[in-house]
Structure formats: C-alpha cells, structure tokens
C-alpha positions as CSV (number, residue, x, y, z in Angstrom):
1,X,3.3,34.0,-0.8
2,X,4.6,37.3,-0.5
3,X,7.3,38.5,-3.3
4,X,9.8,39.0,-0.5
5,X,9.2,35.7,1.1
6,X,9.9,33.6,-2.6
7,X,13.3,31.9,-2.8
8,X,15.4,33.3,-5.7
9,X,14.9,30.5,-7.9
10,X,10.9,31.2,-7.7
11,X,10.9,33.2,-11.3
12,X,12.4,30.3,-13.2
13,X,10.2,27.7,-11.6
14,X,7.0,29.9,-12.7
15,X,8.6,30.1,-15.9
16,X,8.9,26.3,-16.3
17,X,5.3,25.7,-14.6
18,X,4.0,27.9,-17.5
19,X,5.9,26.3,-20.4
20,X,5.1,22.3,-19.6
21,X,2.2,22.5,-17.3
22,X,-0.9,23.1,-19.6
23,X,1.0,20.4,-22.2
24,X,1.0,18.1,-19.2
25,X,-2.1,18.3,-17.7
26,X,-3.6,17.9,-21.4
27,X,-1.4,14.6,-22.1
28,X,-2.4,13.3,-18.7
29,X,-6.3,13.7,-19.3
30,X,-5.8,10.9,-22.9
31,X,-7.0,7.6,-23.0
32,X,-3.5,6.9,-24.0
33,X,-2.0,8.2,-21.0
34,X,-4.5,6.1,-18.6
35,X,-4.0,2.9,-20.7
36,X,0.0,3.5,-20.0
37,X,-0.8,4.0,-16.3
38,X,-2.9,0.8,-16.2
39,X,-0.4,-1.3,-18.1
40,X,2.5,0.2,-15.7
41,X,0.4,-0.7,-12.5
42,X,0.0,-4.2,-13.9
43,X,3.6,-4.6,-15.0
44,X,4.3,-3.2,-11.1
45,X,2.2,-5.9,-9.6
46,X,3.7,-8.9,-11.8
47,X,7.2,-7.8,-10.5
48,X,5.8,-7.3,-7.0
49,X,4.7,-11.0,-7.2
50,X,7.8,-12.2,-8.7
51,X,9.8,-10.6,-6.5
52,X,7.8,-11.9,-3.4
53,X,7.8,-15.4,-4.7
54,X,11.5,-15.2,-5.3
55,X,12.6,-14.1,-1.8
56,X,10.0,-16.5,-0.1
57,X,11.7,-19.4,-2.1
58,X,15.5,-17.8,-1.0
59,X,14.5,-17.5,2.6
60,X,12.6,-21.1,2.8
61,X,15.8,-22.4,1.6
62,X,17.5,-20.8,4.5
63,X,15.1,-21.9,6.8
64,X,13.6,-18.6,7.5
65,X,10.0,-17.3,7.4
66,X,9.0,-15.1,4.5
67,X,6.6,-12.4,4.6
68,X,3.8,-14.6,3.5
69,X,4.4,-16.8,6.3
70,X,4.2,-14.1,8.5
71,X,1.1,-12.7,7.0
72,X,-0.6,-16.4,7.5
73,X,0.6,-16.5,11.3
74,X,-1.0,-13.0,11.8
75,X,-4.3,-14.0,10.4
76,X,-4.5,-17.1,12.2
77,X,-3.6,-15.1,15.5
78,X,-6.1,-12.4,14.6
79,X,-8.7,-15.4,14.1
80,X,-7.6,-16.9,17.3
81,X,-8.2,-13.6,19.3
82,X,-11.8,-13.3,17.7
83,X,-12.6,-16.7,19.4
84,X,-11.1,-16.0,22.4
85,X,-12.8,-12.7,22.9
86,X,-16.4,-14.7,21.6
87,X,-15.8,-17.2,24.2
88,X,-14.9,-14.6,27.1
89,X,-18.3,-12.8,26.1
90,X,-20.3,-16.2,26.2
91,X,-18.6,-17.1,29.7
92,X,-19.5,-13.5,31.1
93,X,-23.1,-14.0,29.6
94,X,-23.6,-17.4,31.1
95,X,-22.1,-16.2,34.6
96,X,-24.4,-13.3,34.3
97,X,-27.4,-15.5,33.9
98,X,-26.7,-18.1,36.8
99,X,-27.2,-15.0,39.4
C-alpha cells in the first residue's frame, strides 16, 4: 500500500502491532494456549447442546418443531429421494431391457 493511500491512523496501527504482535504470536504457540483453546471448544459444544435441548423442550411444549425435528425430517426426505431415484433408474433399466 502506497503511503499516500494509508489512512491517518496507520502509524498507530503499525506501532501497536509491533508492540503486541510478537508476544501474541509466541503465546499462541504454547501448549497452554492449545489446551485453553481445546477446553473452550469443549465448553462451547456443551453450551450448544444444553441450549438446543432447552429450546427443543420449550418448542415441544408449545407444540412446535425444534431444529432436531427439522433435521430428522430432512434426513428422512433425503433418504426417500434417494430411494425414489434408485427406483426410477431400475424402472428405466427394465423398460430398456424389454425393448
């Protein structure tokens, strides 16, 4: 980027990046950081499962479908479409073999 195209705050950004960039990079390469990220990911997943269970329960009490219900129906529809496609191919094969 040409210096004439740089925004007025650019020197401040460069100064801050030089001050914190290397220490942050070094910190993110440690085993402790990897363990922290792994732990946070497990926590995120646990919270997601709890949230989905709670919202599914609330939606079911209101006689509404939850995301898990819609996903199950979608999976069933996909399987049905696959079977229909297979049957259609088999029917076409049989029709061709008669002629």
